[in-house]
C-alpha positions as CSV (number, residue, x, y, z in Angstrom):
1,M,-38.1,231.3,81.3
2,P,-41.8,232.2,80.6
3,Q,-44.2,230.8,82.7
4,A,-46.2,228.6,79.9
5,L,-42.6,226.9,79.1
6,L,-42.1,225.9,82.6
7,Q,-45.7,224.6,82.9
8,R,-45.3,222.7,79.7
9,K,-41.7,221.3,80.6
10,Y,-42.9,220.1,83.9
11,N,-46.7,219.2,83.5
12,Y,-46.6,215.3,84.1
13,R,-50.4,214.8,84.9
14,R,-49.8,213.4,88.4
15,R,-46.9,211.3,87.1
16,L,-43.3,212.0,88.3
17,P,-40.8,212.6,85.9
18,H,-38.2,209.5,85.3
19,Y,-34.5,210.1,84.9
20,Q,-33.4,209.8,81.3
21,K,-29.9,208.8,80.1
22,D,-28.7,206.9,76.8
23,D,-27.7,203.3,77.3
24,R,-29.1,203.1,81.0
25,S,-30.4,200.0,82.5
26,L,-33.1,200.3,84.8
27,F,-35.0,198.3,87.4
28,V,-38.9,198.8,86.8
29,T,-41.8,198.0,89.0
30,F,-45.3,198.5,88.0
31,R,-48.6,197.4,89.5
32,A,-52.1,196.0,88.9
33,W,-55.1,198.1,89.7
34,S,-56.1,197.7,93.4
35,K,-53.9,194.7,93.8
36,D,-56.1,192.7,91.4
37,V,-54.6,189.2,91.3
38,L,-53.4,188.3,87.8
39,A,-54.7,184.5,86.9
40,E,-51.7,182.3,85.9
41,T,-52.9,182.3,82.3
42,V,-52.8,186.2,82.2
43,R,-49.3,186.3,84.2
44,D,-47.9,184.2,81.3
45,A,-49.4,186.4,78.6
46,V,-48.1,189.5,80.4
47,L,-44.5,187.5,80.3
48,Q,-44.8,187.2,76.6
49,H,-45.7,191.0,76.4
50,C,-42.5,191.9,78.5
51,L,-40.5,189.8,75.9
52,H,-42.4,191.0,72.5
53,D,-40.3,194.0,71.9
54,D,-36.9,192.4,73.3
55,R,-33.8,193.5,71.2
56,V,-36.0,195.9,69.1
57,K,-37.3,198.7,71.3
58,L,-35.4,197.4,74.7
59,H,-33.3,194.9,76.1
60,M,-34.9,192.6,78.8
61,H,-32.1,191.3,81.4
62,A,-34.5,190.0,83.9
63,V,-38.4,189.9,84.6
64,V,-40.8,188.4,87.1
65,V,-44.7,188.6,87.0
66,M,-46.1,188.2,90.4
67,P,-49.7,188.1,91.1
68,D,-50.3,191.6,91.3
69,H,-47.1,193.7,90.1
70,V,-44.2,193.2,87.5
71,H,-40.5,194.0,88.2
72,L,-38.3,194.3,85.3
73,I,-34.7,195.0,84.3
74,I,-34.3,196.9,81.2
75,T,-32.3,198.9,78.8
76,P,-34.5,200.9,76.4
77,A,-33.2,201.6,72.7
78,V,-31.4,204.9,72.7
79,E,-34.4,206.4,70.6
80,I,-37.2,205.2,73.3
81,S,-38.0,207.1,76.4
82,L,-38.3,204.6,79.6
83,E,-41.9,205.8,80.0
84,R,-42.5,204.6,76.0
85,A,-40.6,201.4,76.8
86,V,-43.1,200.6,79.8
87,Q,-46.0,201.6,77.7
88,F,-45.1,199.4,75.3
89,I,-45.6,196.5,77.7
90,K,-48.6,197.7,79.7
91,G,-50.3,199.4,76.9
92,G,-49.7,196.4,74.7
93,F,-50.9,193.8,77.1
94,S,-54.1,195.9,77.9
95,H,-54.8,196.4,74.4
96,S,-54.6,192.5,73.5
97,L,-56.9,191.9,76.2
98,G,-59.4,194.2,74.7
99,R,-60.3,196.2,77.6
100,G,-59.1,199.3,79.6
101,S,-55.7,199.2,81.3
102,I,-55.5,196.7,84.3
103,W,-52.3,198.5,85.4
104,Q,-52.0,201.6,87.5
105,A,-51.0,204.7,85.9
106,S,-47.3,205.1,87.0
107,F,-44.1,203.0,87.8
108,T,-41.2,203.3,89.9
109,N,-37.7,202.7,88.5
110,H,-34.1,202.8,89.7
111,R,-31.1,203.4,87.5
112,I,-28.7,200.5,87.7
113,R,-25.3,202.2,88.6
114,D,-22.8,199.3,88.5
115,Y,-22.5,195.2,88.1
116,E,-22.9,195.0,91.8
117,D,-26.2,197.0,91.6
118,Y,-27.2,195.1,88.7
119,E,-26.7,191.6,90.5
120,R,-28.6,192.8,93.6
121,H,-31.7,193.8,91.4
122,R,-31.5,190.6,89.5
123,E,-31.5,188.7,92.4
124,Y,-34.4,190.8,94.1
125,V,-36.3,190.1,90.6
126,W,-35.4,186.2,90.8
127,L,-36.2,185.7,94.4
128,N,-39.5,187.8,94.7
129,P,-41.6,184.6,94.2
130,V,-39.8,182.9,96.9
131,R,-40.2,185.7,99.7
132,A,-44.0,185.8,98.6
133,K,-44.0,181.8,99.0
134,L,-45.3,181.3,95.5
135,A,-42.4,178.9,94.9
136,A,-39.6,177.1,97.0
137,R,-36.8,177.9,94.6
138,A,-36.7,180.8,92.2
139,E,-36.2,178.4,89.3
140,E,-39.6,176.7,89.9
141,Y,-41.6,179.9,89.3
142,L,-42.6,179.8,85.8
143,Y,-43.4,183.7,85.4
144,S,-39.8,184.7,85.9
145,S,-36.7,184.7,83.9
146,A,-35.1,182.7,86.8
147,A,-37.2,179.6,85.6
148,G,-34.4,179.4,82.4
149,R,-37.4,178.9,80.1
150,L,-37.1,182.5,78.6
151,R,-34.5,183.9,76.3
152,V,-33.3,187.4,78.0
153,D,-30.4,189.6,77.2
154,P,-27.1,189.1,79.3
155,V,-25.6,191.5,81.5
156,P,-26.1,195.0,80.4
157,Q,-23.0,196.3,78.6
158,G,-21.4,199.8,80.0
159,L,-22.0,199.1,83.6
160,K,-19.5,200.5,85.8
161,P,-17.3,197.7,87.5
162,C,-18.0,197.4,91.1
163,S,-14.8,198.0,93.6
164,S,-14.2,194.3,94.3
165,L,-14.1,193.6,90.4
166,A,-11.6,196.7,89.7
167,S,-9.1,195.6,91.9
């Protein structure tokens, strides 16, 4: 393969490549710059941006907006890359603020492999505010899908059944 083609294929500008697969559900985390604490009004606006493209460009299964980071479980539409789906959320919110991005440039992700993996990550998302002592119970934290005030998508379709469900 010519060097120029290899360089273009693997040129990620300091961002690691993210695994891509159609109908993939992913656990995603992104952070604010320098652990800036997001005010409660800002957290609510971030939460609304997370849900803005729901059922159009992505399916949102779980979300929590913490004071300095966001956790999501999403399934991007088949024609939307993971990077693009995250850009819709991060970029859309930063644009609505009318200033530069408040987010770090990259994000982390984990492909949800089966129902058990989904449940484990959804519990992690929901209990994050409890572990951080922001709420006594997950349902009390308003900036989370655990609070029940948001309409999120059900369990992603196409997950492999875990071994305990298969028997």
